[in-house]
Structure formats: C-alpha cells, structure tokens
N, C-alpha and C positions, 0 to 999 in steps of 0.2 A: 471630294472628288472634283476634278476640273471638268470643263465643258466637253472636252474630247472623250474623257472616260465615260461621262454620262451618255454621250451619243453612242459610244461603243457598246455599252451594256445591253441596250435593246437588240443591237445586231447580234451580239453573242447569244442572247436569249433565243433569238430566231434560229441561229445555227444549231443550238442545243435541241430545240423543238424539231428541226428538220432531221437531225441525227437520230433522235428517238423514233421519228416517223419512219425513216428508212429501215432502221433495225427492226421495228415492229413488222413492216411489210415483208422483210426477208424471213423473219421468224415464222410469220403466217404462211409464207410459201413453203418453208421447210416442213411445218406441221402438216400441210396439205399434201406433202410428198410430191411436189411438182417436179417436172423434168428440168434438165439443165437449161434448155432454151427458155422455158417459162420463167425460171429464176432470173436468168440474165435479162430477159425482157422487162420484168418487174423493176429490177434495180436500175437498168439502163434508162427506162422511162422516168423513174423517180429522180435520177441524177440529172437528166436532161431538163426536167422542170425546175430544179432548184438552182443549178449553176448556170451562169451566163455563158453558154458555150454552144457553137453551132455544130460541133463534131463531138460525139461520144462513142468510144470504142471499148469493148470488153474482149480481151484476147487471152486465150487459155493455152498454157504451155503443155506440149505432149510429153509422154513419159520419157522419151529419149532426150528431151530438151533441144530438139532440132527445128520444130515447127510451132507456130502460134496459130491456133484456130480461133476465128472471130465469129461467135454466134450472134453478137449484137454489134451493129455499126450504123450510125446515122449521121448524115451531113446535111445541114440546112433543111431539117424536117423530112429528108428523104431516106427511108430505110434501105440499106445496102444489103445485098444477099450475103449469107455466110461464106467465108472464104478462109484460106490458109496462107500464111506468109512465113518467110524465114525469120530467124532470130538475128537481128542486126541493129545497128544504130542506137537510138535512144533506148529502145526496149531491151536490147542486149545489155546495155550498161545498167539499167534498173534491175534486170534479173541477176546479173553477176554481183552487184554491190548490195542488193536488197534495200536500196535507198531510193526515195522519190526524186524526180527531176522536175524543176519548175523553170520555164523560160517565158519571160514577159517582154523580151525584145531580142533583136539580132538572132533570130532562129536560123536564118540562112547560114550565118557564120558557125553557129553551134552545130548545124547539120554536117558541115564539113569536118569539124573537130571530132564528132562522134561517128562519122561514117554513115550518116543517115540520109536517105533521099530527101530532097527539098519538099517533095510532095509525092506520096505513094499513089494517091488518086485525088481528083478534085483540086480545090484551090490550096495555095500555100498558107499555112497557119501564121498568125501574127503573135499569138500567145499559146502556150501549151503546158500541160501538166501530165506527168507519167507516174503512176502510183503502183507499186508491186502488191500482188495478192500473195500473202504469206501464210502457210500452215506449218507450225513448229519452226524448223529452220529451213524449210523448203519453199521456194517461190513457185506458185502454180499459175501465175498469169500476170497481166498488166492491164490496168484501167487507164484510158487516155481521155483528156479533155482538150479541145482546141477551140480557139476563137480566131475566125478567119479575117476579122475586120479590125480588131483593136489590139494594141499592145497594153501590157499591164492589166489584163482582164482578170487575172486570178491572184488572190492574196494567199498569204501563209495560213490564214484561218481556213480558206477553202481547201488547202492541201491537208490540214489537220482533220477537217471533217471528212474528206474523201478517203483518208487513211482508215478511219474507223469504218466507213462504208465498205471499203475493199476487204478489210479484215472480216467483217460479218459475212460478206459475199463469199469469201474464200471458205469459211467454215461451212456455210450453207451448201456450196457446191461439193465440198469434200464429203459431207454427210450424205448428200444425194447420190454421189458416185458410189460410196460404200454401200448404201442401201440397194442401188441397182446391181452392184456386183454380188451382193448377198442373195438377191432374188434370182440372179442368173445361176449361181452355184446351187441354190435350192432346186431350181427347175432341172438342172443337169443331174443332180442327185436323184430326183424323182424319176427322171427318164431312165437312168441306169437301174434303179430299183425295179421299174416296170419290166425292163428287159430280163433281169434276173428272175423275176417271178414267172415270166413266160417260159424261160428255159427250165426252171424247176418243175413246172407243170408237165413239160414234155418228158422229163426224165424222173418219173415218179419215185423210183428207188433211191435217187440221189437228191431229191428236190424238196426235202423238208427243212431246209436251212439248218442242217445238222452241224455239229462241231466237226472239225477235221477227223478226229479219231472215230467218230461215228461213221463218217464216209469210208474210211479205211476198213472198218469192220463190215459195212454193208458190201463193199466191193470184194473184199477178201472172202467173205462167206459165199457170195455169188460165184466167184471163180472156183472155190473149193467144191461147190455143188455141181458146176457145169462140166468141169474137166476131170479126166481120169488121172488124178494126181493125189497122192497121199500127203504131200507137203506143198504148202503155198506160202510164199513170202512177199511182202511189199517193203522195199528198202528205199529210203530217201537219202540223197547225197547231201552231206554238209560240206560245202566247199571250203569253209574256213578251217575245219578240222581234218579235211580230206578223209572222211570216213562215212559209213552208212549207218543210219538209224533205222530200226525195224519197228514201225508202229503196228504191223500185223504179221504174225508168224504162227502157222499151225502145222502139225504133223500127226497123222493118224488121229484126227479129231481132238488133239490136245493143243490148246493155246499155250504158246510160250511167252514168257515175260519179254518186255522190251529190252533189246540189247543193241550194242554198237559194234561194228566190225570195220577193219581197215579197208581201204579202197584197193582191193587186189583181185586177181583171177578173172573169172567169167564176168562178174559185174563191172569190173574196171574196163574190160574190153567193150562191153555194151555201152557203157557210159561214154567212152571215148569215140566210138564209131557212130553211136546213135542208131544202131540197127539191131534187129533181133538176133539171138544166138540159139540154134536148135542142135542138141546132141542127143541122138536116139540110141547110140551104142558106143562101145569102147570108151566109156567115160573115163575109166582109170588111166588110159593111155594119154588122154588130152589134159588131164589135171596138171601134169608137170609143164606141158606146153604153155598153158595159160597162167601158170603160177597160182593155181587155186588149191586150197586145202582139200584133202580127200573128203573129209567130213567136218562140218563145224559143230554140229550137235546131232544126236539121233543116229539114224541108219544111213548107209551109203546108198545114194540113188542109182537107178539103172538108166534112166533117161531124164533130161532136163530141158527146159525152155525158158530163156531169158528175153524179156521185152522191155525196151526203154520207156520211161515216162517222159514225154516230150512237152515242153512248154516254150512256144515261140522258137522252134528249131534248136532248142537246147535241152539236153538230157538232164533231168533233175532227180531221177531215181530209176529203179529197176523192179519189175515184177518177175518172180520166178515160179515155175511149176516143176515139181519133181515126182517122178514115179519111182517108188522104192521097190517095186516087185517085178516090173517087166521092162524090156527095151522096146524100141520102135512103137511107142504108143502115141506120140504126138505127130500130128499131120500139119500140112501147109494150111489147112483150114483152121486148125487150132491156133497157128501163128497169127493168121488174119483176125480171128475172133479175139484173141488175147490183145492184139494191137488195138482193136476197136474198143475193147473194155479199158485198156490203158488210156486211150484218148478220152474216153468218157470219164475215167477217174481224174485225169489231169484237168479236163474241162470242168468237172465238178469242183475239184480243188481250187482251180483258178476262179471259178464263179463264186465259191465260198469265200475265197480271199477277197475278191472284188466286192462281194456282198458285205463282208465285214468292214472293208475299207469304206464302202459307200455308206454303211450305217454310221461309221465313225465320222465320215465327212458330213453326212446328213445331220448328225447330232451336233458336230462342230458348227455347221452352218446355222442350224436352228438356235444353238446357244448364242451364236454371233448376232442373229436376227433379234433374238430376245434381248441381248445386251444393248443393241442399237435402239430397239423400241423402248427399253427401260431407260436408257440414258437420254433418249429424246424426250421421254416424259419428264424425267428429272430436270432436263435442261429447260423445258417449258415452265416447270414450277420455279426454277431458280430465276429465270429471266422475268418472271412475273413480279418478283420482289424489286421494289425501287428504293428501299431503305437498306443501308449497309448492314446494320445489326441483324435484322431478321434474315437477310440473305446469307450471311456467313453462318449463322446458326443452322439454317436449313442445309447448307452445304456440308457442315460437320455431321449432321444426322445421317445424310445419305452416304457419306464416306464411311462412317462407322457401321452402317448397315451392310454395305457391299464388301468391305475389306476388314481384315483383322487389324485393328488399330489400338495401340496402347496410348499413344501420344499424338495429339493433333494441334498444330500451330499454324495459324494463317497470319502472315506478316504483310503489311502495306509498305511499299517502298517510299521513303521520304523524298521531299522535293530536292534535297541535296544529292540524292542518288548514292549516298554513302552509308545510310543507316536504314534499318528496318524496324518498324513499330508493330508490336504484337496487337493485332486486331481482335483475335480470339484464340485462346489456348485451353486445352483440356488434357489431363493426364490421369489415367486410371479412374475415370468417371468424375473427376473434380476439376473445377475451373482453375486456371493459372492467373497469377497477378500480371498486370501490364508490365511490359519490359521494352527496352530499346536495345537493339543489337547492332554493333558496328560490323560492317562488311569488311572482312580481312582477306588479303590476297591468298588464294589457294584453298580457302574453305569451301564447303559444298554450296553455300549461298552465292559466293562470288562466281563459282563455276557455272551454277545454274543460270545466273543472269547473263554472263558473258556468252555462254553457248546457246542460250535461249532454248534449252532442252532439259528434260528431266535428268536428275543425277540419282542413281541407286547405289547404296552402300550395303553390302551383304557381310554379315559377321556370324560365324557359327555359334558364338557364345552370346553376343549382345543382340542378335536378331538383325532385322533389316530396317533401313531408313530410306525414304524416298523424298526428293525435293523436286517440286514441279513449279515452273514459272507461270504466273498469271499474265498472259500476253493479250494485247489487242493490237494486231498488226505487228509492228516492230517495237512497240512501247510496252515496257514491263510495268505492271501495276503492283506486283508483290510476289510472294512465294508461299506455296503450301508445303509444309513439312509434316510427314507422318512417320511413325515407327511402330514396329510390332515386336512382341517378346522374343527372347533368345530362342534360336532353333527355327523360327518361322522365316520364310523367304518370300519376297515379293517377286512374282513372275511377270511375263510379258502381258498376260491378260490383266493383271492388277494394274500395271503401268498404263495399258491402253484405256482401262476404265477411268483411272484417275486423270489421265491426260484429257479425256473427253469432258469429264466433270469440270476440270479446271478451265477448259475452253469456254464452256457455258458460264462458269463462275466469273471469268474475266469479262465476258460480255455484260453480265448482270452488274458487275462492279463498275464497269464503264458507264452503263446506264444510270447506276446510282450516283456516280460522280457527276454525270451530266445533269441529272435532276437536282442534285444539291447545288450545283453552280447556277442552274436556272432559277431555283428558289431564291438563292442569294441575290442574283441579279434583279429578280422581280422585287424582292424586299428593298433593295437599294433604290430602285426606281420609285417605288411607293414612298419611301422615306424622303427622297429628293423632291418628289412632287409635293409631299406634305410640307416640307421645309420651305419650298418655293411659295406655296400658298401662305404659310405663316409669315414669310418675309413681307408679302404684300400687305399683311394685316398689322404689321408692327406699328405703323403710325396711328392707326385707329385704336389699337390696344393701348398705346402710350397716352392717347387722349383720354381713354376710359380710366386709366390709372391716375392721371393728373387731376381730373375732376374731384374725386374723393380726397385726394391729398390736399387740394386747395381748401376743401371744406374742413379738413382736420386742422390745417394751419389757422384758418379764420376762427374756428371754435376755440382753439388753444389760446389765441390772443384774447378772445372774449372772457375766457375763464380767468386769465391773469388779471385783467382789469376788474372783474367782479370780485375776485378774492381780496384784492387790496381794500375795496370798500367794505366787504363783509367782515374781514378780520378786525377792522377798527370799530365797526358798528355793533357787532354781536354782544360784547360785554355790557355796553350801555343799554342795549335793547332789553336784555333779560333783567336789568335793574329796574326798568320802567314798567315791565309787565308783571301782573300777578300770574298765578299758575293757570287759571282758566284762560287768561289772555294769551299765555304762552302756547297752550294747546291750540287755540284758534290760529295763532301765527303759524304753527307747524302744519296745521290742516290747509292753510292758505297756500303754503309752499308746495304741499303734496299735489295740488291740482296740476302743477307744471309737469309732473311725472305721469299723470293719468290722462293725457290728451287722447281723445277718441277721434275727433274730427277737426282738421285744421280749417281755419277761416280764410277766405280770400280777402284781399285788401278792401274791396267794396263792402264785404260783409262786416269786417272789423269796424269800418267807419260808421255803419248803420247801428251796430250794437253799441258802440261808444256813445253816440248821440242819445239813444234811448236810455242808456244807463245813467248818463249825466243828468237827465231830467229826473230820474228816480232818486238819485242821490240828493239833488237840490231840494226835492220835496221832503226828504228825510232830514234836511237841515245840515247836511255834510258840507263843510267848507272845501274850497278848491275842488269842486265836484268833477270838473272835466278831466283834470290831471289824474285824479284817483280812479275815475271810470276807465281811462286808458290803461292804467296799471292793472285793474281787475281783468280787463280783456287780455292783456299780455300774459297774466297768470292763469288764464282760462278758468277764472272763478266768477265770471259775470252772472252765471245762473244761480249763485248762492250768496247774493249780496246781503240779504237779511241776516245770514249767519255771521257775517263779518262786520256788522254795524258797530259793535264795541270797539273794534280796532280803527274803523273809519272815523269814529267820533272821538277818539282818544286825543288828548291835547298834543301828543307827539305823533299824530297819524301820518304826517308827511314823512317823518323819519322812519316810521314803521314800514310804510309801503315801499319806500325806496330800498330799504334793506331786503324786503321780500322779493322785490324785482331783481336785485343783484343775485340773490341765492337762486332764483328761478333761472336766471341766465346761465349760471354755472351748471345747473341740472340739464337744461336744453343743449348746451354746448357739449356736455359729456355724451348725451344721447346721439348728437350729430356725429361725434367722433366714432362711437361704436358702429353706427350705421355705415360710415365711410370705410371703416376697417373691414367690416363684413363684405362690402362691395369689392374692395381690393382683394380680399382673400378669395372671393368667388372667381374673380378674373384670373388670379394666379393659379387656382386649382384647375380652371378650364384650360389654361395654357399648358400646365403639366400633363393633364390628361390627354390633350391633343398631341403634344410633341413626344409622348412616351414611345419608346421603341421596345417592342416585345418580340424577342427572337425565339422564345420557347415553342411557339406554335401550339400551345395548349389552349383548348377551348374552355371557356368558363362562363358562368352565369352573367347575363347582361340585362340591364334595365334600359330598354329602348328609349323611353322618355328622357331619362337622365343623360344618355349618350347624345341625343339630339339637342337637349338644352345646353350641354357643354359647347357644342358648335355655335348655337345661337348666341351664347355669351361672348364668344370670340368676335362674332359679327355685329355686336350690339350697336357699335358706333355707326356702322353703315346702315343698319336697319332703322334706327330711331329718327333719321332725318327724312323720312318719306315713305317708309315701307310699313304696312300693317301686317303683323303676324297673327294668323288665326290658328290656334292649336285645337285639334280634335283628337284627344288621346283617350284610348280605351284601355282598361286594365287587362293585362295578358298573363298567360302562364309563363313559366321560366323559358328563356331563350339562351341557347349555348352559342358562343361565337368568340371571335378575336376582337376585343374592344378597340384596340388602336386602329385596326384595319377598317372596322365598321365606321369609326370616327372619320376616316378618310373618305368613305362613301358619302356620308352625310355632308361633309365639307365640300366635296366636288359638286354635289347636286344643289346645295344651297348657294354656293358661290356662283354657279352657272345661272341659277334663277335670279339672283340679285343683279348680275350683269345683264341678263335679258330684259329686266325691268328698268335698268339704268337708274336705280335708286328710288323709284316711285312705283307703287303698286301694292298688290296684296299677295303675301306669301302664306299659303295654306299647307299645313303639315298635319296629316292624318295618320293615326296608328290604330289598327284594327286587326281582326282575325278573319281568315278565310279557311275553313276546314282545319287542317293541321298546320297552318302557316300563319306567321305574323306578317302583316302587310303594312308597309310604310309608303304613303303617297305624298310626294312633294310637288306642289303646283304653284305656278307663277302666272301673272297676268302680263307677261312680256310680249315680245314680238312674234314668238312661235318659230317653228322649224319648217322650212319648205319641204314638200314631199320628196324632192329629188336628193335632199341631203340626209333625210331621216334614216335611210338604210345604211349610211356610212359613218354615223356619229360614233359608233363603238369601235371603229377601226383604229389601230395604232397609228399615231402620227398624223391623223386627219384632223384638221382644224380650219375654221373659217376666220380666225382672228388674224390680225396683221402680224408679220414676222417679229419675233421677240416677245409677243404677248401671250403666246400659248404653245405648249409642246405637242399638243394633240394626243397626250397619253392619259388625260384625266378619266374619260369615260371608258377607255380600254382597261385601265387599272380597276375602275369600279366593277366592270363586268367580270374580271378575273377574281376579284375578292368575293363577289356574290357567288360565283361558281364554286369557289373553295368552300363556301358555306352550304353547298347543295341547294342554292336558291336560284331565283330568276329575276331578271329586270326587264321591264318593258317601258315603252314611251308612247304617249299619245300627244298630238300637238295640232293646233290650228293657227295658221298665220294670222297675226293681228289680234288673237284672242289669248293665247298662252300655251303653256306646255305642262304636262304632268308626267313625272317619272314614278313608276310603281315598282317597289322592291318586295318580293315575297321570300321569307326565310322560314325554314322548318322550325317548329317549336321543339323544346328539349326532347320530349318522348319520341317524336317523329324523327328527329335528327339521329337519335341512337338507333332507331330501327333501320334508317338508311345506311348507317355505318356498318 
C-alpha cells in the first residue's frame, strides 16, 4: 500500500465509525418513537458536527410533490424556524432524477442552469451537496449541505456517507409517520366505537350489537305487536338485481321463509318517491294502477301501509303493514309512528354496519400496529447483528416464522453488478449449496434491481415467488427471493412485511459491510505500523544475525585446522599408548565437553603459574607449556590423574593431540550455540511479523510473547539498557497473539526511545483479581501533564515529521479494548513512565463474552 492509501485508510475508518454512530442514533430515536422534528433534530445536529458545513437543511416532500417542508435548517450555528418552499432548482432535479448533486465550484453558473436562486436566504454557498431521501422508488425529501466560505469543501466520500445517513433517516421518518397514522386511526376507531356504544345504550331493543337478521327480527316483532296488522314485511332493495329481499315476513303469526320479489307495484312506487303510501280502502281498484300483484302469498289484504327505509335521503327498502280483515284501520299517527320505527331500523342497521366496519377497521388497525411493533422489534434485533452470517440466519428465521416459505435465498450483488452470490439458501428445511447466478435481461432479478421494487410472480400450480431488493438509499446490496408451495398466494400484507424486514436487513447488511471494512482498515493500519517498526529494526536484527554467523565461520576454520593435525596424529598416538593410558587420554579430552565455569584471562594466567610450579615439583619436563594445555583442556584440577601421560616420553605429542581434539569439540559447541541464537532471532521475527486474519482468540503465554519482542530489540538493549524481568506465573490468557505482540512492541519501543538507549527497562507480569497485569516502566524523560491526556489520540505525536505516524498508542488502545482490557499511564517528568495493561484471564474473558 502506498503512502496515499495508508493516509486514506484512517480517514475511511473514521467515516465508517461516523456512519455507524449516526445509524445508531437514528435507530435509537426510532425505538424511542420520537416525533418527526425530534428525529430530524438528532440527525441534523449529528450531520452538522461531522461534516464541514455552515448550512445543513432537511427538507421533506409533501404527498402532492408540490412543497418542501423544512423542519431542520441551520446556518452558521443559527437555527432557522421551520418553513415551506416550492419544488424548484437543485432540489427539483434531485427529486426527479433520484440522484445526488455535488457542486464544489461555480455554483452561481450552476444555479442559472438548474433554475435555482443564487441564495434562498443568507449568504451564497461556495460548495453544496444535495442528497435525495428515498423509500422504495419514492423520493421523500432532500438533505442539503453548504459551505459558505470554501470551494471543494465536500468529497465523494462525504456524499457516500451522507447517502447512507439519508437512507436511514428516510426509513426512520417513514416508520414514524406510519406509526403516527396508525395511532390516529386507532383513536378515530375508538371514538366511533364509543359513539356507537352510547347510541346502543339509548336504543335498548336495538342496542345489543346484534347481527342484522336479529335486528330485523326485533323490529319486525315490535311492529307486529304494536300495529293492528296481521301481516308485516320488511323488504330490502338489491339495486344490482333490481329486486327485493325479505329478511322478515309474518302473516297471522306465521313466519315465512326468506324470498325475493321483483321491483314492482306499491313497493316500487315508495322506493322511487321516498314517501309513505297508505291505502285504507278499495285496494283491488288500485292494484292495477300501481302494477301490483293482487296477492303474493296468503290472503288478500283490506288495508295496507308502505313506509320507505331511508339512508342518507336514499330509499334502501320498504316496511309494509297489511290488515287482512278490515279497511280504514291505519291512521296518520300510524304512518308517523311507522316512519319513526323505520328510521330507528335504518339507524340501527347503519349503526350496525358502521359498528361492523369499525370493528373491522379497529382489527385492521390493531393488526397493523401489532405488525409495526413486531417488525420494529425484529428490526432492532436484525440491526443489532454486526456480522453477516448471524444476521442473514436471523432474517431467515423471522421470514419463515411470519410467512409461508418453502424456499429462501438471499443473494449479495457482486462488485461487477452483473452476478449474484448466494449468501444463504434453504429449501424444504435443508441448506442449499453456494451458487453464483448471472443476471439476465428480463428475469425477475434484473427487474427487481432495475425497478428497485419487489417483483411478485403468482402461479396457480407452482405457487408464488417474491423478489425484494435490499437497498440502502439508491444502492442495491442484494436480493431476497422466497417462494411458497403451489396454490398459496402472497398478498399485499405479505409484501409489506417482507418489504419492511428487507429494509431493516439492508441497514444491518450495510452496517455489517461498514464494520468489516473498518476491521480490515484497522488490521491494515496495525500491520503497516508493525512493518514500519520492523523496518526500523532491520539493521539491528542484521547485526544480531551477523555476530553468531561470524562465530560459526571462525569455529569452522578452527575445526578444519584441528582435524588436519588429529587425522595424522591419532594412529601413531594409539600405537604409543597402552589401554589404561588410552582411557586416561579419552578422559582428558572429555573435560573439554564438561566445562562448568569459564575462566577470565587473568584467572587463566594465575592458574597456569600455580600449575607450572606443581608440575615442576613432579619432575614433568616442559612444565609451563603442559600447564597451559591442561588449563586449555579444563583439566587443571585433575593433574595427579594425568601424570602418566604428562611423564610419558611422548608427552608433548600426546598433549598437542589432546589440545587439537579439544579445539574441535569447543568449536562444534560454539557452532551449536550460534545456530541456536540465529534460530531464536528468526523465530522471534516470524512470530512478530505473522498476520492472523482469523480473529480467533487462543491461549497465550505472556512471558513468551514479551520475550519475543525483547529478542527483536536485543541489539538496542545490550548497549546501555538494563532489563529487569519480574514475571509471575499466571493462569491461561486468551487473546490474539500477533496483535498483543504489537502492543508490547509499541510500549517497549517508546520506552527505549524515551531513555535514548540508556536506563532501566522494568517489565512486570502479575495478577490483579481476575486480570493479568503487564507493567512496562522506563527511566526516561517522562510525559508532561498537558500531553498525557492526548497520547492515545489518533495521529497525535510529539516526534518530528517523518519519524512517527501518531497511530502507535491509538492502535494499542484499540487492541486492548478488543480484548476487553484496559490501559493506563503514570508518568513523572525527569523520572520515567509506566504503562499498565490489564487483560481478563481465560475464565473471566469467557464470562464477559
């Protein structure tokens, strides 16, 4: 990665963290069921703090698409009152195209091209960004950023981040609107129910929330009891069939079954005029005039009374009274009373109908409120997942619980936008293998992505399939495809539920993608910092390797020289020595392999002088040279044992041969020691530079981890730094080895720099309750109090340009936080600094998880 990419990575990480923070605030507002203005205030203030803009506006489009209402507007830290403006200029273009606009220069010229005022209020902008708020395929508003002083104030990364924010804001406002609308309908339904209950209490006979037939029976029986009539009918007009249905009909106390009659005669006249018809005599003469049958069933009446059933000035039926025995029995008072009863009947029927409708509406509203509450709860559960695998599994479980699903497939859209990768698939309770699907013109997947809306395919034999896009703003993340068995059909409620779940799922996926990118960026930064540190140590490590290699080379040369002498001397030697002398000779050589304590040069000279005197007293010739050889062979404490060899006529030859073989043995030991040193250095380098992307915590030996770092820094330490180790044996610790190596590297590196290569480095490992505690102390210059609070900030450094990125301690703090640990610092200027790291031990770490 080049320098530009390395600098961009922290910025991208910051944007991802800001994005997650805004989304979290909006989700919190939605969970708290805040009002529209509250949500806009929360998001507006968050946007204002994050983006470098003096003007932030949130404008909401009305249902007719003619006005923009601004609940939130701020300019140079001054809140502007809510207002409405027309749809024109830049905002009109954004609403019509559903695409963001970014102007970093020449806004005055762009204003002319787009028909926008140079400034609606306040100062003219130098840079501006307009982002649409989109729900499904519908634009619901526009978010605006303006910088009044600078051109090129906003980047494409700012636009990308703001698109995600506006998408989340749009979903939050839409859900808040739906919740308010549901509450309004629920209150309206409750009010209407209360009115109906009051009316029912006033009309006891009709007020028991009876079915319509019960109401007809009650009213019909009441009329039959009140009036002097042997026959009573209640007829309802069916306009579609142009005939009457009779829910109640009685004659001489005999109930007749329900029948239907054509719209003719007396009833047709009353239906058309909307007025009562009273015939008290000469009924037979009027039958022909009105086109009425003489008799429909039963006996011929003597007197009749017909009264219309009126609903909102329209006749919907007729009540009839018939006296089968006498004429002139019905009076004007009867007409008035029957009209009153007819009105009561129609009122009761209308109330019953309204009550039924209200109950249906109430049930529908309650179901909708329950759906919203349930989906909101599911949405909170989904957005709580920050890993793609568990998130998609949770989405599948909820979808299969709420809908009839035989097949579930969630595809992620590839970067090339031409293929779909199956992230999770289930069919008939079994998981499906991974697959990649090509997007073909005209297929449901292509339609779903192009239209940015669900596609439902109904088949009588094969069942239903539904394709829902996973959208964040105008960006498609993937497609959810479900299907149900033959004969089943997905309705509007099913589509609405799945649409809402996918909206939450898309937000959660975007969060998951953002977190994954953030983790990748952080890992990249950590590895770059590690490699930068390693690069600084290359020269020291090279020196550390060269020293044992030089020892190997020198020892090899010594072995070659000694072997030449030994190969020639050994045959002659064993001819000169008997068996007991040969055993003494082998014992003499063995001393070179069993060296316990090395002698200094002064000690060697003193021992040689004393041993020379002893040998001279024993009558050994060439005593000084042989004494020196015994010291070289580390056999000077066993002189008496080897007198037979020292006094042998060929003693000089014997001792020189022993010295040569001893040199071979010592050189071989030197080579082994040097190889072990090189192996230790290489192992430390491999351990330090290892990249572990699995993120799996494993058992760690803290002492071994710290010793690895000390090995890397050995060359810097050995020239003036004393290392004091105070290591206590601890229980198992779980962690990420390579990341903890980075922690110790940063802390030890800073300590060595603070001491400028001279001082005492103290490393303590101990236990405090359920935590392992590592304290790294130096005797350096210390940290001034005014800088101590800032040392963990990203990009803060006191080093000259080019010598420090300012990320070291920020990375350390993040790694410790990932391990559920803590880091603290204590320092005194001129005395030194101690960094203390506390990490939970294995059992406690599992409890925290």
